[in-house]
N, C-alpha and C positions, 0 to 999 in steps of 0.2 A: 056286440062287443064294442066298447068305446075306443075310438082311435086315439093313439097317443098324440099329444100336442107337439108341434114343432115350431122352431124359430131359429133364426140366424144369430149366432153369438160368437164372441171371441173367447176361447178357452185357454186357460193357463194351467199347465201341470208342472209341479215342482216336487223334487225329492232330494234327499241328502245323499251326496256321494259317499261311498264306502261306509254306509251307516252301520252295517253289521260289525265292521272292524272297530268302530268307535264304541259300540255297545259292549263288545268283548273286552275292550281295554278298561272302560269305566261306565258301567250302566247308569249309576245315579247321576254322575256329572253330565253324561250325554243326554239323558232324559230332561234334566233341568235346562240345559242349553237349548234343546229342541222346543221346550215350552216358551222360553224367552224369545227365540227367533220366530216362532209362530205368532207370538203376540205382536212383534214388529210387523210381520207380514199381514196380520189381520188389520192393524191400524192403517197401513198403507193401502190395503185393498178397499177399506171403507172410504178413504180419501178419494179414491178414483172410481167410486160408485160400483165396485165389484161385489160379488156374492160368493162367499166360501161355500162350496157344495159338499166337500168331503175332506176329511183329514185322517184317513186310515193309515196306520203305521207311521212312517216318516214322510208320507206323500201328502200333497195339498192340491186340490182341484178348485179352481176359481172361474166363475163365469162373469163376463163383462158384456154390456150392451154396446160399448164403443171399443173398437180395436186399437185406436190411438191411446185411450186410457189404459188399456191392457198392457201395451208395450211400455208406456211411461211408468206404470206401476212395477213392471218386472225390472226395469232399469233401476228404479229407486230401491227396490228390495235388494238387488245385488250390491248396489253401492253401500247401502246401510249395513248389510251383513258383512261386507268386506271390512268396514271400519270396526265392527265388533270382533271379527276374526283377527284383526291386526293386534289386538290386545292379548291374544292367546298364543301358547306354543304351537308349533306346526302340527304336532301329533294330536292335538285336541280341537283343532279348527273344524267347524261344521260348515261345509260349502254345499250350497244347493245348485242343482241343475234345473233349468227352466225351459219348457217347450211351449210355444204359442201357435195356435191355429185358429183360423176363422172358417167356420163351417156350419152346416145345418145340424141341429141336435134335437133329440126327442126328450120331452119332459114328463116325468112321472113322479108326482109329489114334489119333494125337494131334490130329487136326483135327476141327473141328465145322462143320456146315452147317445150312441151313434158314432158314425165315422169321424165326425168333428171332434169328439172327445178322444177317440182312439188315436188319431193322427197326432194330436197334441201330446198324448202320453208317449208315443214313439219318438217324437222330436225331443222330448225331455231326456229320453235315454241316450240320444245322440249328442246332447249338449255337453260342452266342456264344463268342468267344475267351476262354479262361480260364474257361468256364462248363460247365454240366452240363445235359443235356436228358434227360427221362424219358418213358417211354411210360405209358399209362394203367395197364397191369398193374403196373408198378413203383410208381407213385404210390399205387395202392390198398393196396399192402402196407406202405408206409413212412409215409404221411401222418400217422398217429396214433402212430407208434412212434419217430420221430426228431424232435429239437428243431431242425427246419429250416423255413425259409420256402419256399413253393412259389408259382409264378406260372403259372396256367393260360393257355396260349397257343392253345388251340383245336385243331381238327382240321387236319392238314397232309397234303396229297397228296404221297406220296413215290414215287420210282422203284421199279418192280418190285413194288409192293404195291398190290393192287386196291382195298382199302378205305382211307379216310383214317385217319391215325394221330393219336389225341389226344396232345397234347404238354404237358409241364410243365417249366418252368425252375426250377432250384434257386437260391435267393438265397444268395450266399456273402458274408457280412459286409456285407450291404446294397448290394453293388456290382453284383450280377448281375441287374439288372432287364432286362426284355425288350428286345431290340435286333435289328436286322437282322443276320443272320449266316449263314454256311454256305458261300458260294462264294469262290473265290480272288479274283474281281473285286471282291466286296464288301470284302474285307480290304484292298485297295489304296486304299479310299476312307475311311480312318479320319478321323473328325472329332471335334473337341473338344466334349465335353458339359459342361453346367453341373455344378457340383459336386454338387448334389442339389436336388430340388424342396423338400425339407424345409428346407434352409438358406435357399433363396430366400424361401419363405413366412415363415420366422422373421424375416429381415431386413425384409421388407415390413411385417410386423406391428409391429416395433420402430419403424419410421419413422412408421407410422400412429398409434401410441400417443404418440409425441413431438409430432406435430401436434395431437392432441386435447388434450394437457396444455397446450400453448401457447395454444390457442384458449380453453380454460377460464380460464386466467390473465388473458388480455387482457379477456375479458368481465367479470371480477371487478374490473377497475381503473376509476378515475374516467375521465371523458370526456377530460380533457386528456392522460392517459397513452395512451389509445387513439388520440388524434389524433397524438401523437408517433410511436407505433409505425407508424401508417398512413403518415405522411409519409416515414419512413425506408424502409419497404418500397416505397413508390412510387418513390423515387429509385433504389433498388436494382434494381427491375424495369426502370426506364427505362435504367439503366446496361447491363443485360444485353441489352436490345433494340437499343441503339445501338452499344455497344463490346464486348459480351461481357465476359469476365473479363480481357482483356488490359490494360485501363486501368480502375482502380477510382476514377472521379471522383465517385461518389455520396457518398463520405465527406464532402466539403466542404459541399455543400448540406444534408446530414443533420446536420452538427455542432451547429447551434443546438438542433435537436429532441433530439439525443442528450444535450446538456447539461441540457435541461429534464427529460428522463427521469431522468437521474442525480440531479438536484436533488430531484425528487419522491420517488424511491425511497430516498434516503439522508437528506437534510436534512429532507424532509417527514415521514418516519417518526419521526425524532428529535424533531421538533416535536410530534408527536402524543403522545409519551411524557412531555412536560413536565407537571408537576402543575398542576391548575386550582384557583386559590385562590378561595374564596367571597367574594362582595362584602361589604365591611364597611360598615355604615351609619355615616354621619358623626355 
């Protein structure tokens, strides 16, 4: 019996997230989009010297001789498909999940088998929609050679693999942070996420700086100005506690204090600028 040939290869497995739901909603439209997206993937695969091994169902298996080319191809695929999806309504977008592994494979004709392929398929199941999941073997080869961000997600126990698999998520344009992914059930529970932690922290810092500047200004003012600001603030808080913002009655009791504040800030400063004449002796 002839022994199967073996070789080391980078394997990319990809499939469509919540594909069955898309088919249920629109079979013809989903199939046409799948053909279009596969054509894009085929073109990018050829550009990176990859070989498409299988395209059963909504899945795609690709073999690469270079792990760097495999990762670059996966990134370009996700970026290109992201642009295509941006033109579509949310309900009809077709998002792929990609898993990449570097391992020993068996070759029989045009097909490939072995743990190297199995791990790549399990990583694909763990990947977020529109994202890329790498094994430790892939990460070790590309982490210092590609200008990409990587998020270590720790060891994952996957089906039909005895040892836990170390996993790494690729950051794509800052949007591919770790998230729960992988199962069809999870895909049905899409939830809106905040725009980004960075934007939230920036807005919070801006507000804090504004309060600090206001506090410093008030502390530098005379006592009568501080009293006016305090009374206006008191009436405003009382307004919020009693009527909310539906009726802004605080303006009327605050009016005298506001006029005093304006008088001090405008007329008072003008008075301070008047020249002081020295006293003339009689």
